C-alpha positions in Angstrom: 58.7 47.7 75.0 60.0 51.3 74.8 56.7 52.3 73.3 54.8 50.9 76.3 57.2 52.6 78.8 56.7 55.9 76.9 52.9 55.4 77.1 53.1 54.9 80.9 55.4 57.9 81.2 52.9 60.0 79.3 49.9 58.9 81.5 51.9 59.6 84.6 52.8 63.1 83.4 49.2 63.8 82.3 47.7 62.7 85.6 50.2 64.4 87.9 50.8 67.9 86.4 48.8 70.5 84.7 48.7 70.3 80.9 50.0 72.9 78.5 47.9 74.1 75.7 49.9 72.0 73.2 49.5 68.9 75.4 45.7 69.5 75.4 45.6 69.8 71.6 47.8 66.7 71.2 45.5 64.7 73.4 42.4 65.9 71.6 43.9 65.2 68.1 45.1 61.8 69.3 41.7 60.8 70.7 40.0 62.1 67.5 42.1 60.2 65.1 42.2 56.9 67.1 38.4 56.9 67.4 37.9 57.9 63.8 40.0 55.1 62.5 38.5 52.5 64.9 34.9 53.7 64.1 35.5 53.5 60.3 37.1 50.1 60.6 34.4 48.7 62.9 31.8 49.6 60.3 33.3 46.9 58.2 31.6 44.4 60.5 28.3 45.1 58.9 26.3 43.8 61.9 26.2 47.0 64.0 23.0 49.2 63.8 22.9 52.7 62.5 22.8 54.1 66.0 26.5 53.0 66.3 27.4 55.4 63.5 25.2 58.2 64.9 26.7 58.4 68.4 30.2 57.9 67.2 29.7 60.7 64.7 28.3 62.9 67.5 31.4 62.0 69.6 33.8 62.9 66.8 31.9 66.2 66.2 32.2 67.2 69.8 35.9 66.5 69.6 36.2 68.8 66.5 34.2 71.4 68.5 36.6 71.2 71.4 39.6 71.5 69.0 38.0 74.6 67.4 37.2 76.3 70.8 40.5 75.9 72.5 39.6 77.7 75.7 36.1 76.5 76.3 35.5 73.8 78.9 32.0 72.9 77.7 33.1 71.4 74.4 35.4 68.7 75.9 32.9 68.1 78.7 30.3 67.3 76.1 32.8 65.0 74.4 33.4 63.3 77.8 29.7 62.8 78.4 29.2 61.5 74.9 32.1 59.1 75.4 30.9 57.8 78.7 27.5 57.2 77.2 29.1 55.5 74.2 30.7 53.0 76.5 27.2 51.8 77.5 25.9 52.0 74.0 28.8 50.0 72.6 28.4 47.4 75.2 24.7 47.0 74.4 25.2 47.1 70.6 28.0 44.5 70.7 26.0 42.3 73.0 22.8 42.3 71.0 24.2 42.4 67.4 27.3 40.2 67.7 27.3 37.9 64.6 27.4 34.2 65.1 28.9 33.4 61.6 31.7 35.7 60.6 33.8 36.2 57.5 37.3 37.6 57.6 36.1 41.2 57.1 33.3 40.8 59.7 35.8 39.4 62.2 38.2 42.4 61.6 35.3 44.9 62.0 34.1 43.3 65.2 37.6 43.3 66.6 37.9 47.0 65.8 34.6 47.7 67.5 35.8 45.8 70.6 39.1 47.7 70.5 37.2 51.0 70.2 35.3 50.0 73.4 38.5 49.1 75.2 40.1 52.5 74.4 37.1 54.5 75.5 37.9 54.5 79.3 41.4 55.8 78.6 40.1 58.5 76.3 37.5 59.4 78.9 40.2 59.9 81.5 42.2 62.1 79.1 39.1 64.1 78.2 38.5 64.6 82.0 42.0 65.9 82.4 41.5 68.4 79.5 38.3 69.6 81.0 40.0 70.0 84.4 42.9 72.0 83.0 40.7 74.2 80.8 38.5 75.0 83.8 41.5 75.8 86.1 43.0 78.0 83.4 39.8 80.1 83.5 39.8 80.2 87.3 36.9 77.8 87.8 36.5 74.4 89.3 36.9 71.1 87.5 33.4 71.2 85.9 31.8 73.6 83.6 29.8 76.4 85.3 26.4 75.0 84.3 27.1 71.6 85.9 28.6 72.7 89.2 25.2 73.0 90.9 24.6 69.3 90.3 27.7 68.1 92.1 28.5 70.8 94.7 26.4 72.5 97.3 24.9 75.8 96.4 26.4 78.9 97.9 23.7 81.0 99.6 23.5 84.6 98.5 22.2 87.6 100.4 18.6 86.6 99.9 16.7 84.5 102.4 15.0 81.3 101.3 11.2 81.5 101.7 11.1 78.0 103.2 13.3 79.0 106.1 11.0 80.2 108.8 12.7 83.6 109.1 11.0 86.4 111.0 10.0 89.2 108.6 11.7 92.5 109.2 9.6 95.4 110.2 8.9 97.9 107.5 11.3 100.8 107.6 10.0 104.2 108.5 10.1 106.8 105.7 11.6 110.1 106.2 8.9 112.7 105.4 11.2 115.7 105.6 12.9 115.1 102.3 9.8 114.2 100.3 8.5 116.8 97.9 5.1 118.2 98.8 2.4 119.0 96.4 0.6 122.2 96.7 -2.7 122.9 95.1 -3.3 126.4 93.9 
């Protein structure tokens, strides 16, 4: 019971305040080891396709990348995107390849695959918080700079858009007094 209360306290603290660098690393290490163990154990099922191993390996590699680059927001954002896609992939794989007849080992592996799927929304939320805090530490918004244009309106610069029916400005007159003159001798 105390462990559950501690977990809820941790989630409340993570969702309400900014994270320290050590909190971010702890979250990333925790997500990495939980998904590593669940992925390895779910392979005992023997009924899941090779794509299950590929996208889970890709997810674990993006987590290692985000652990290595401690200030980059792109690495945990890629891990977040991979994890969100893995929710869809896990659902499809478990639906299509669920075995009808199971031995004890297959039952254990299938249970770990389902548990891996159940933990993914929580890890997605935690990864989103890591991305947010890394972006705020760098003075940006909550998304990496390359993805801000997809979700936020673009800021107009000093240039006019060609499609805006703007009146062309008259050409400026040149001052001929300061121009060098050529003389032919």
